[in-house]
Steps between C-alpha positions, in 0.01 A plus 500: 500500500345489152403870512850597604650292220262621226732778370750227410262305277391543141127502418519558124206278394274665759607841374318423177159488673302784340129419547282413798141381492252340736241245393329188630585152369285187531639146506453309177224250574398653835331836452427527874873524574605854412788722610585871488818528296745791487703476177843658456598463136806548283525506122711239323406653165186645337342153482591368846457604862582315822334580832572422864173468691459580871205469738515869593715806439678522835875442550420165666269374224530135398616415147211269412505461121657593168332597175637509148318720248529475124357687203223378270765431240690260726181336627399416143834326453458271805434129450134418561588287802685793660212747463299337780736650758433858388223746583380823338508845661218661301228472766735584789581833339157591359323414828716737705630213708866536402637826640838668521657522845595868492700673772283675758625848412409469130181700416208280396464662156867447423485142626192424286663637184815297563293194585307514174818521295649200679181297470480562127820298481357226727142455376586277201773298672476146639629381836633177645492514881632252754398530865757363746344599833169319568185710542271413792120512518518869596697595187821546698848346477496433873740205532850566632667333201380426143369144536417271212545511123458818295155572362393652171308826532264654248329838455132587515319522168149624584282654768394290797826306538694710750406484870340845555622515860857436390476767231359743757787417737754563224337829398488625858858396563620694196253788520358433152153442357513224239139573401591859417814380323279282282282796402804718431651234270190450284593587144854587611644157577349243264681172439507282193292178498669231712698258288394137481684274744525749787284473815456128434337441840178659370455252217630167624652313790725744691863392512672509837793343684366245747 
């Protein structure tokens, strides 16, 4: 019924989606709970992006989270209390962990060039991510409905934090090598120092909805 009716509906906000990335997000305050996250992002303006996050890239993927991204300029203007909800993207990009979800027919060289240009615009941004579908002990959103309150997600900031088996699963699923991506980005994608107030979970008591 919904497929048959789709030509009658307007999808204007979704038509503005212009970027797609895949990364892995950990829960704020629970580094063992991590989830593969496919981001589909639209631009509000040069300082703001908004992303719908799914658990995979199939037509039946679950919408599990949303992320808002802002520029360094806007992050600096945030009240100090607000900054604790936001994470940096510097390590995600430099480590090779954040990758573009290119179409299968796009040549790898072309995809890499396009990916680098997009990530130059992402590397110095800050994200605020809310997870609505709970993640189980196997890093999956396996429940039939999204139980419980939303949870604040963060981004990794250094080596040794991501579950290597989960990263391997993601790489194999997408046909990418994040280790090679890291090497290829050295000296090409270099972020600014992370601004004070971001990634608060590293330096104090992690904030989370109970």
